[in-house]
N, C-alpha and C positions, 0 to 999 in steps of 0.2 A: 692738621695728618688727624687727630686721635678723633674729631668731631666726623671725619666723613669714613674711615672705620667705623665709626658707630654709627652713623646713619645704613652705612653695609649689614653690620650686622643685624641692626632692626629691619629691613625689607627684608632679609633669607628667613630671621624668626617668622617674620607676618606672613610670609610665604607659606611656611612650614606649618602655623596654626590655624593661617584661616581657608589655604588655597589646597593643604594637603599635600603629602608627598605626591609628586611625579609619577603621573600613569607610564607602566609599561607600554612601548610601543606594540597596536596588535598584528598581527600576521597580516598581509593583503588579501583580498576575498579573488574566487576566482575570476570576476570581471574584471576586476583590474588589474591581474597579472594578464591577462588577454590584452589586455587594451596599451597595456605597458609596450609592448611593442610596437606600437602607432600612434605618430604625431597629431597633432590637433585639424589640423588641414584636412588628417585622411578619413579622424571620426567624421568630423565635418561633413564631407564628401558622403559616408555610408547613412547618417543621419536625413541628411536629404534625397536621398535614394527612398529611405524607407516613407517618408513624406511625402514622397513623387508617388509611392504605390497606392499608400495608403488616397491619396488624393483619387484617385485611377478608382479604387474602389468604390469609393464613397460615390465618385460619379454613376458608374455602374446601375449601384443601387438607384440611385435618383432616378433614372431611366427605366428600370424597374417598375418602379412604383410608378411612375409617371405613365407607362402602358398598360398598368390595370386600371390606373382611374382615367384615360382616355374613354374607352369604349363607355364607363360608367356616364362620364359626361355627356356623351354622344345621346346615349339613353335618355339620360333626363333632356336635353334639346328637343328630340325626337316631339317624346311627349307633352311638354311645355307646347312645339306646336300643333299637334295636332288637337291640346285643348285649346289652346286658342283660335282654331280653324271653327271648334265645335262653339266656343262662346266667348268672343273678341274681348268679355269684362275679364276674364283669366287672365291676360297681359297686366294687369295692375299686380297682380300677387306674384312672390318670390314663390323661386321654384319648392321650396319646401309646403309652401299653399298648393301652389299648384299639382306635386306628387299627389297630397292628402285629397282633394279632389278625385284624382284621376283613380286615386283607388275606389275611392265609392262607385265610379261610375266601372270600372271593373266589379265590383261586388257585382251590380248589375246585370252583367253580362256573362257569369259563371252558368247562370240558369243556363242561358241559351248557348254556349260552348258545350255545354255537358248534351243538350237537345243535337246540337250541329255532330256531336261526338255520336250518340246512339242512332240518328240517320245514317252515318256513312256506313257502320253498322251492318244497319238493314239493308242499304244497297248494297253491301260487299257480298254479304248472307242471297240474296237476290243474283246478283250476278254469279255465284259458286252454283246456285243452286239451278240456273238456266242453264249452264253450262253443263250439267249434270244428272240428266236423265228427268229432272223434271218437267213437266210442260205446265205454261200457263192458259189461263182460260177464267174470264168472266171474275176479273179480278182475285181470281185463287191460280196456287200452286198446285201441281197433283203429280203425285209418285207412286209410279206400277210399282210396286216392289216384288223383287223375285225368290228373294229367300223363305227357306222353310224354317218359319219361327212358331216358339207357341204364342199364346196370349201376352203374357207378361214381357216377354223378349218385344215384342210388336209395341208393346207401349212406352217401352224404354226407347225403342229407335225414334217413336214418335216425338217423346220427351227430348230426345238428342237435337232431332230433326226440327223443335218448335215448331211443331203442326199436329192433325188428331185424325182420326180416322173418320173417313169421307160418310158424312151423311147425306143421301139426295136426296135435294128438296125440292125436285119438280123435271117434267118432260123434260126439256130444254138440256138439264145437266146428266139425263139420263141416257140420252142420245149421246151426248157428246164423251162419256166412261164408253158405252157401245162402241162408239167406233173409234176411242182409243186403245181398246183389248179387243177388239175384233181379229185380229193377226196375229193376240199376244197369245204366245204355248199356257195353257192350266186355266184354272180359274180362278176367281177370288172370293175372299171374303166380304160381305157387305157389312159386316160390322155387327151383326143381330147375335140376339145371344136368348136361348129358349127358359124364361121365367115364367113360372104361374100361371103354364098352357096358354104363353102369348109370344111373340117376336119380340125383343125391346132393345131399341139403341144402346150398345154395352158401357156407354158412357153415360148417358143420360137414363139410363132406364125406364125411357117414356116409347110407348108403342110407336113406330113408325108412322108420320104422314101418310105416306105411300109406298106403295110395295112394288116391287119389277120380278116376280116369281118366275122361275125355269125349271121346266121338269125334274125332279130329284135335286140332293144336299150336295152341297162336297163335303160332308163329314161324314162320318160311319154312319153314325144315329143324328136325330133332331138334337138332341142335347147336348152332343158332344161338337155341335159348331161351330163353338168360341173357344174352344181348344185345339181346332185342328185346321189351324189357320196356316194357308198356302204362300198365300201374295194378299200381303196388306194391300189397303189401298187408302194412300193418306193425302191429304192436301192442306193447305196453310194458307190464311188469308196476308194479302200487300196490298 
């Protein structure tokens, strides 16, 4: 009996010395208080429901990523098919190698794409002008403009239209212009200005190869002819 009591005292003393005094119980957390009203079955159902929602979210996320990658895969497949149609040796290459070869081909085609774009812009400009009072003749477009402009404004209009003042080169062009303006009201400036006792083309400062004069001048004086532009005659190559 005495031995048993001694063992009990030793155990208690060991507990006090090595284990320390017993810790006071901590207050339960809010989560523990909230879950204390539910049994294990209810908590298990809630966990399964949360897991189900997470699974649905993950599946939808995978579907979105797949939808993003499918067009890319289709594009790669089309590029591969095109490259193989040009050269059957590309069939032995993997997708990455085929894409690198396709990039080289694309680099060669970029200048042509730019030229096509410029050509389309020129065609659109030509179509617009033919439907807005420009007249086609002998690979040129002519515009008989009826605005009252000075020389500077006329040149701005020419630059905007990518054109230049007409410089009549031969009798055929002269007859065409005469027919075109015969029924038009007013007179047209022929693009000459008086310099150093000679009539010269305003842009080139060179004497015209041929002149087609009519009695009188459209300006108040010969030297003012270039500043008295009433109607500018412009043309453009096409």
